[in-house]
C-alpha positions as CSV (number, residue, x, y, z in Angstrom):
1,M,106.2,122.3,77.8
2,N,104.5,124.9,75.7
3,E,101.1,123.5,76.4
4,L,101.8,123.6,80.2
5,V,102.9,127.2,79.9
6,A,99.7,128.1,78.2
7,Q,97.6,126.2,80.8
8,V,99.4,128.0,83.7
9,R,98.9,131.4,82.0
10,E,95.3,130.7,81.4
11,F,94.8,129.6,85.0
12,N,96.5,132.8,86.2
13,R,94.1,135.0,84.1
14,D,91.1,133.1,85.4
15,W,92.3,133.2,89.0
16,T,93.0,136.9,89.1
17,R,89.5,137.6,87.8
18,L,88.0,135.1,90.3
19,I,89.7,136.6,93.4
20,G,89.1,140.2,92.3
21,A,92.8,141.0,91.8
22,L,91.8,143.1,88.8
23,D,89.9,145.4,91.1
24,Y,93.2,147.4,91.3
25,A,92.0,150.8,92.4
26,H,89.6,149.9,95.2
27,R,90.4,146.6,96.8
28,L,87.4,144.8,98.2
29,G,85.3,148.0,98.2
30,T,87.8,150.0,100.3
31,P,89.6,153.2,99.2
32,H,92.9,151.3,99.1
33,S,94.5,150.1,95.9
34,L,95.9,146.6,95.5
35,P,99.5,147.6,96.2
36,E,98.4,149.6,99.2
37,A,96.5,146.6,100.5
38,R,99.5,144.4,100.1
39,V,101.6,146.8,102.2
40,L,98.9,146.9,104.9
41,Y,98.6,143.1,104.9
42,E,102.4,142.7,105.4
43,L,102.7,145.4,108.1
44,A,99.8,143.8,110.0
45,R,101.7,140.6,110.4
46,R,104.1,142.1,113.0
47,D,104.3,145.1,115.4
48,V,107.2,146.8,113.6
49,T,108.9,146.1,110.2
50,A,112.2,147.2,108.7
51,V,111.6,148.9,105.4
52,L,114.2,146.6,103.8
53,R,112.4,143.5,105.1
54,L,109.1,144.9,103.8
55,R,110.5,145.5,100.3
56,Q,112.0,141.9,100.3
57,D,108.7,140.3,101.5
58,L,106.7,142.2,98.9
59,D,109.4,141.9,96.1
60,M,108.6,145.5,95.3
61,D,110.6,148.2,93.6
62,A,112.2,150.5,96.2
63,G,110.8,153.7,94.6
64,Q,107.2,152.3,94.4
65,L,107.3,151.2,98.0
66,S,108.6,154.6,99.1
67,R,105.7,156.3,97.3
68,L,103.2,154.0,98.9
69,L,104.6,154.5,102.4
70,T,104.6,158.3,101.9
71,R,100.9,158.2,100.9
72,A,100.0,155.9,103.8
73,E,101.9,158.1,106.3
74,A,100.0,161.2,105.0
75,A,96.7,159.3,105.4
76,G,97.7,158.5,109.0
77,L,98.0,154.7,108.4
78,V,101.7,154.2,109.2
79,R,104.4,155.8,111.3
80,R,108.1,155.8,110.4
81,E,110.9,155.8,112.9
82,A,114.6,155.3,113.0
83,D,116.0,151.9,114.0
84,P,117.5,152.3,117.5
85,A,120.2,149.8,116.5
86,D,121.1,151.6,113.3
87,S,119.9,155.1,112.6
88,R,120.4,154.6,108.9
89,R,117.6,152.1,108.8
90,Q,113.9,153.0,108.9
91,L,111.2,151.0,110.8
92,I,107.5,151.1,109.9
93,R,104.6,150.4,112.1
94,L,100.9,150.6,111.6
95,T,98.9,153.3,113.5
96,G,95.6,152.4,115.1
97,R,93.9,153.7,112.0
98,G,96.2,151.6,109.9
99,R,95.5,148.4,111.8
100,S,91.7,149.0,111.5
101,A,92.2,149.4,107.7
102,A,94.2,146.2,107.5
103,A,91.7,144.3,109.6
104,L,88.8,145.5,107.4
105,L,90.7,144.3,104.3
106,D,91.5,140.9,106.0
107,D,87.8,140.4,107.0
108,R,86.5,141.2,103.6
109,A,89.1,139.0,101.9
110,A,88.2,136.1,104.2
111,E,84.5,136.7,103.6
112,A,84.9,136.7,99.8
113,T,87.0,133.5,99.9
114,G,84.5,131.8,102.2
115,V,81.7,132.6,99.8
116,L,83.8,131.1,97.0
117,L,84.6,127.9,98.9
118,G,81.1,127.6,100.2
119,T,80.0,126.4,96.7
120,L,82.1,123.3,97.2
121,T,81.2,120.1,99.1
122,P,83.5,119.0,102.0
123,P,85.3,116.4,99.8
124,E,85.8,119.0,97.1
125,Q,87.2,121.4,99.6
126,E,89.7,118.7,100.7
127,R,90.7,118.1,97.1
128,L,91.2,121.8,96.6
129,A,93.4,122.1,99.7
130,A,95.5,119.1,98.6
131,A,95.9,120.5,95.2
132,L,97.0,123.9,96.5
133,R,99.6,122.2,98.8
134,T,100.9,120.2,95.8
135,V,101.2,123.4,93.6
136,A,103.1,125.2,96.4
137,H,105.5,122.2,97.0
138,L,106.2,121.7,93.3
139,L,107.0,125.4,92.7
140,G,109.0,125.7,95.9
141,R,106.7,128.1,97.6
142,G,106.0,126.1,100.7
143,E,107.9,123.8,103.1
144,R,107.6,120.1,102.4
145,P,106.0,118.3,105.3
146,R,108.2,115.6,106.8
147,S,105.5,113.7,108.7
148,F,103.3,110.8,107.4
149,H,101.3,108.1,109.0
150,L,100.2,104.6,108.3
151,R,96.6,103.5,108.5
152,A,94.2,100.7,107.5
153,P,92.6,101.1,104.0
154,A,89.5,103.3,104.0
155,P,86.7,103.1,101.4
156,G,88.2,103.8,98.0
157,D,91.8,103.1,99.0
158,L,91.9,99.5,97.5
159,G,90.8,100.9,94.1
160,W,93.5,103.6,94.5
161,V,96.1,100.9,95.0
162,V,95.2,99.2,91.7
163,Q,95.0,102.4,89.8
164,R,98.3,103.8,91.0
165,H,100.2,100.6,90.5
166,G,98.9,100.4,86.9
167,A,99.6,104.0,86.1
168,L,103.0,104.3,87.8
169,Y,104.5,101.1,86.5
170,S,103.2,101.7,83.0
171,A,104.8,105.2,82.9
172,A,108.1,104.2,84.5
173,Y,108.7,100.8,83.0
174,G,106.2,100.3,80.2
175,W,104.5,97.4,81.9
176,N,101.2,96.4,80.3
177,A,97.7,95.7,81.6
178,S,98.8,92.2,82.8
179,F,100.5,93.8,85.7
180,E,97.5,95.9,86.7
181,A,95.4,92.7,86.4
182,L,97.7,90.9,88.8
183,V,97.4,93.8,91.3
184,A,93.6,93.8,90.9
185,E,93.6,90.1,91.6
186,V,95.6,90.4,94.8
187,V,93.5,93.3,96.0
188,A,90.2,91.5,95.2
189,Q,91.3,88.3,97.0
190,Y,92.3,90.5,100.1
191,A,89.0,92.5,100.0
192,G,86.8,89.4,99.5
193,A,88.1,86.9,102.0
194,H,91.1,88.0,104.1
195,D,91.5,86.8,107.7
196,P,92.1,90.0,109.9
197,A,94.1,87.9,112.4
198,R,96.6,86.8,109.7
199,E,96.4,89.3,106.9
200,A,96.5,93.1,106.9
201,A,97.1,96.1,104.6
202,W,98.4,99.6,105.2
203,I,98.0,102.9,103.4
204,A,100.6,105.6,103.9
205,E,99.0,109.0,104.1
206,Y,101.1,112.2,103.5
207,D,99.9,115.7,103.3
208,G,96.3,114.6,103.5
209,A,96.5,112.1,100.6
210,P,97.4,108.4,100.2
211,V,100.9,108.0,98.8
212,G,101.8,104.4,99.6
213,S,100.7,100.8,100.3
214,V,101.7,97.4,101.4
215,F,99.9,94.1,102.0
216,C,100.7,91.1,104.3
217,V,98.9,88.0,103.0
218,A,99.1,84.3,103.8
219,D,101.0,82.0,101.4
220,P,98.3,79.7,100.1
221,G,100.7,76.8,100.0
222,D,102.3,77.1,103.5
223,P,100.4,78.4,106.6
224,R,103.7,79.2,108.2
225,T,104.7,81.7,105.5
226,A,103.5,85.3,105.0
227,R,103.9,87.2,101.7
228,L,104.7,90.9,101.4
229,R,102.8,92.3,98.4
230,L,102.1,95.6,96.6
231,L,104.7,97.8,98.2
232,L,104.2,101.2,96.5
233,V,105.4,104.8,97.3
234,E,104.4,107.7,95.1
235,P,107.4,109.4,93.5
236,H,106.7,112.8,95.1
237,A,106.7,111.2,98.6
238,R,109.9,109.2,98.3
239,G,112.9,110.0,100.5
240,L,110.8,110.4,103.6
241,G,111.2,106.8,104.9
242,I,107.7,105.8,103.9
243,G,108.8,102.6,102.1
244,G,110.8,101.4,105.1
245,A,107.9,102.2,107.5
246,L,105.5,100.2,105.4
247,V,107.8,97.2,105.2
248,S,108.5,97.4,108.9
249,A,104.8,97.4,109.7
250,C,104.2,94.4,107.4
251,V,107.1,92.4,109.0
252,R,106.0,93.3,112.5
253,F,102.4,92.1,111.9
254,A,103.6,88.9,110.3
255,R,105.9,88.2,113.3
256,E,103.1,88.9,115.8
257,A,100.6,86.7,113.8
258,G,102.9,83.7,114.3
259,Y,104.4,83.3,110.8
260,R,107.8,81.7,110.6
261,R,109.0,83.4,107.5
262,M,108.0,86.2,105.1
263,T,108.6,86.0,101.3
264,L,108.2,88.4,98.5
265,W,108.5,88.6,94.7
266,T,109.8,91.6,92.9
267,N,111.8,92.6,89.8
268,D,115.5,93.6,89.7
269,V,114.5,96.9,87.9
270,L,112.9,98.1,91.1
271,S,116.2,99.0,92.8
272,S,114.8,101.4,95.4
273,A,112.4,98.7,96.7
274,R,115.3,96.1,96.8
275,R,117.3,98.4,99.0
276,I,114.4,98.7,101.4
277,Y,114.0,94.9,101.5
278,E,117.7,94.4,102.1
279,A,117.7,97.0,104.9
280,A,114.8,95.0,106.5
281,G,116.9,91.8,106.5
282,F,115.5,90.1,103.4
283,T,117.9,87.9,101.4
284,L,117.7,87.0,97.7
285,T,116.9,83.3,97.2
286,G,116.3,83.1,93.5
287,S,115.6,84.8,90.2
288,E,114.3,84.1,86.7
289,P,113.7,86.1,83.5
290,H,110.2,86.7,82.3
291,T,108.0,88.8,80.0
292,R,104.8,88.7,82.0
293,F,104.3,92.5,81.9
294,G,105.6,93.1,78.4
295,P,109.3,94.2,78.5
296,P,111.9,91.6,79.5
297,E,112.4,91.6,83.2
298,T,114.2,89.5,85.9
299,G,111.9,88.4,88.7
300,Q,113.4,87.9,92.1
301,H,112.4,85.9,95.2
302,W,113.3,87.2,98.6
303,Q,112.9,85.7,102.1
304,L,113.1,86.8,105.7
305,P,113.1,84.4,108.7
306,L,110.7,85.5,111.5
307,P,112.1,84.0,114.7
């Protein structure tokens, strides 16, 4: 925790220097200080703003805000008026001069940010955007998207499936490299010689990044049986219905491909996955203890008829 605190503080110091936030007195080469610029930015977002709403949005001391508004009014940037619905409340609106000042600040901020981002390649820009969304979600500063979509694997996704299975299951359950090797074997067989008419894979994408996977492959010993393999949902994307959607896509494909049944093998420790399988109609047909991945586990066989 202490190391993370230090990293966040160091990032904050670097970031404030990078975006010019330390240019306190003359923001972006204008005569406005950083607090004055913040007030102009907020007022420009709407035609008229209640002083109380402005103070809450800025999280600013009432005395400081009052002094800033007084200076802005004296400079002809804002106009105060009484709220028609409640004369005790004040409303603030930008004058024409004030809107011009806010627009200049906005244009210069956009230009400076564009120059900064222009040093990045398109893939790097996508990574940055995803990282910023992740930070906002983790710190509760942005709404969590509810939508996701399933798609076929793109270049790099199959490697991601192997890497994420290995990393997540090691962290959560202490599984060793034998599990990652098993995943790599399944993925390699699929990538090297799958029949698109009878085998398929899906990647769940959420907030611009892959967060889940599932594979439908043929049972090598029975042409009438399909096997569901490598169901995965990233922890931060759980609770959105992604796992159920992946399993449904897999079952639907198997049914349309003409399979008579679908089977899967899992472990009893994976309780969330089991609930998804049960909801899809799978039933438990057998179990056995094993230590294939290091710790003692109980493997489970599940089956679903496909009429």
